[in-house]
C-alpha positions as CSV (number, residue, x, y, z in Angstrom):
1,M,-43.7,122.1,-0.4
2,P,-46.6,120.1,2.2
3,R,-45.2,116.8,3.8
4,T,-46.6,114.1,2.8
5,D,-48.6,112.3,5.9
6,V,-47.1,108.5,6.0
7,T,-50.0,107.1,6.3
8,Q,-51.6,108.1,2.7
9,M,-47.7,106.7,1.0
10,P,-48.0,103.4,-0.5
11,F,-46.4,100.5,2.1
12,S,-44.7,98.8,-1.0
13,K,-42.5,102.4,-0.9
14,L,-42.5,102.7,2.6
15,Y,-41.2,98.5,4.0
16,P,-38.2,98.3,1.3
17,L,-36.8,100.7,2.9
18,L,-37.6,99.0,6.4
19,V,-36.1,95.9,4.9
20,N,-32.7,98.2,3.8
21,K,-32.1,99.4,7.1
22,A,-31.9,96.5,9.0
23,G,-30.0,95.1,5.8
24,K,-27.4,97.2,6.3
25,K,-26.6,96.3,9.8
26,G,-26.5,92.6,8.4
27,R,-30.4,91.4,9.1
28,S,-32.2,89.8,6.9
29,R,-35.5,90.2,5.3
30,E,-37.4,87.7,6.5
31,E,-36.2,88.9,10.1
32,V,-38.0,92.0,8.8
33,D,-40.8,90.1,7.8
34,Q,-40.7,87.8,11.6
35,V,-40.9,91.0,13.8
36,T,-43.9,92.6,11.2
37,A,-45.6,89.3,11.6
38,W,-45.7,89.0,15.1
39,L,-47.0,92.7,15.4
40,T,-49.3,92.7,12.8
41,G,-50.7,89.5,12.5
42,Y,-49.4,89.4,9.1
43,T,-47.8,85.9,7.3
44,A,-44.4,86.7,5.1
45,E,-46.9,85.4,1.9
46,E,-49.5,88.4,3.2
47,I,-46.9,90.9,3.7
48,A,-44.9,89.9,0.1
49,R,-48.5,89.8,-1.4
50,L,-49.0,93.3,0.1
51,E,-46.6,94.8,-1.2
52,E,-47.4,94.0,-4.5
53,S,-50.8,96.1,-4.3
54,D,-51.5,99.5,-3.8
55,T,-52.3,99.1,0.0
56,S,-51.6,102.7,1.7
57,Y,-49.4,102.1,5.0
58,G,-52.2,103.4,7.4
59,D,-54.5,100.7,5.7
60,F,-51.7,98.0,6.4
61,F,-51.9,98.8,10.3
62,R,-55.5,99.1,10.1
63,N,-56.3,96.1,8.4
64,A,-54.1,94.1,10.0
65,P,-55.6,90.6,11.4
66,A,-54.2,90.1,15.0
67,L,-52.0,93.1,16.2
68,N,-49.7,91.1,19.0
69,P,-51.1,92.8,22.5
70,N,-48.0,92.3,24.1
71,R,-47.1,95.1,21.8
72,T,-47.7,97.6,24.4
73,L,-43.9,96.1,25.8
74,I,-42.6,97.9,23.0
75,T,-40.7,100.8,24.3
76,G,-38.4,104.0,24.1
77,K,-37.7,106.6,21.5
78,V,-37.6,106.7,17.9
79,C,-37.0,110.3,16.1
80,G,-36.6,111.5,19.6
81,V,-40.4,110.6,20.3
82,R,-41.6,107.8,23.2
83,V,-43.4,105.5,21.7
84,E,-45.3,104.9,24.3
85,E,-46.4,108.2,24.8
86,I,-47.8,108.8,21.1
87,E,-51.4,109.3,21.7
88,D,-52.5,108.8,18.2
89,P,-53.0,104.9,17.8
90,L,-52.6,104.4,14.3
91,M,-48.9,106.5,14.3
92,R,-48.3,104.7,17.4
93,E,-48.6,101.2,16.2
94,I,-46.5,102.5,13.1
95,R,-43.7,104.2,15.1
96,Y,-44.2,99.7,17.1
97,L,-42.7,98.7,13.3
98,D,-40.2,101.0,12.9
99,K,-38.7,100.3,16.6
100,L,-38.8,97.1,16.4
101,V,-37.0,97.4,13.1
102,D,-34.3,99.4,15.3
103,E,-33.9,96.7,17.6
104,L,-33.3,94.7,14.5
105,A,-30.8,96.5,13.3
106,K,-28.9,97.6,16.3
107,G,-27.9,93.6,16.7
108,K,-31.0,92.6,19.7
109,S,-31.6,89.2,19.8
110,M,-35.1,88.0,18.0
111,E,-36.0,86.9,21.5
112,Q,-35.9,90.3,22.7
113,I,-37.2,92.2,20.2
114,L,-40.3,89.8,20.4
115,R,-40.6,89.9,24.0
116,A,-40.1,86.6,24.6
């Protein structure tokens, strides 16, 4: 069975997985929305609306209103790969969000996560 390209998958299927991952560690959807908004420039309301749409995960990042310039400060490994070494720009953006949610789930403070 061929693997599905994550950029083609529906945002509405993937975003709840991030929320659930954080939720299992006692973090809230609002916190996931906050780190997502920090990274992409979407508001929590826009994220909720996109979650009800047929937007692909790739388009969610391609159409982000204001990618945070400090996102390049996000470093470390996600799935055994260093995010700062990912060559494909779209996949790097996707992994930045994965890394932020990982940090949230690990109990880091919002100030640390948002590189304040």
